[in-house]
N, C-alpha and C positions, 0 to 999 in steps of 0.2 A: 709893807711886810707881807710875806707869803703865808699861806695857811699852814705850812709845815713848821713855822716858828711857834706855833701854839700847841699845847697838848690836846690830844683827842680824848674826850671823856665819854664813857658809856655807863649808863645807870644813873643812880642818884648821887649827886655831889654837892657839897657846900663850898663855894669859892670865896675866900677872904683875901685881903691884900698880901698877906704873908704866908698863906698856906692853902691847900686844897684838901678837903676832908671827905672821905667816902661816906655815903649815907646808907650803904647797903652791901650785902654779901656778894651780890653779882656785879658790883661796880668794877670797871677796869679803866686804865689810863694808858695811852700810847704816846710816848715822847719821841720827837724827832730831834736829833742832836748831831753835832759835828765836833767831837772832842776826843782827847786821848783817854780821859777818865771821866766817869759820871758817878756821882754819889746821890743816893736816894735815902732820905730819912723817913722811916716808916715805923708805925707803932699801932698798937691796938688798945682799946680801953680796958680789956681784960682777955685773958687767954691767948691763944695763938691764932694766926691767920695764915692762909695759904697764899703764897706769892709765886707767880710764874714769871721768871725773868728770862727775856730772850733778846738776843742781838742778831739782827738780820734774819730773824726767824728761827735761829738755833738756840736751844736752851743753854743758859749760862750756869756751869757747874764748877769749872776749873778755877775761876778767879773770884770765888765768893768769899765773903768775910767769915771770920771764925764763928760769928753768931748766927750764920745761915746754915740750916740743915737740909 
């Protein structure tokens, strides 16, 4: 497998067999994929979090779900 098949993690992360959990506010993840659609399930223990979604370096705003502001 090539290195692009694994997510790139920056900051503190806890890796489990079924999930990856951020351990800090400055954590980031970079996913390499080849697909028509990609779904990310994200949540916060409390309150809101800032998520910056980009595809090929461009911000994703047009095709966001109704729960994304």
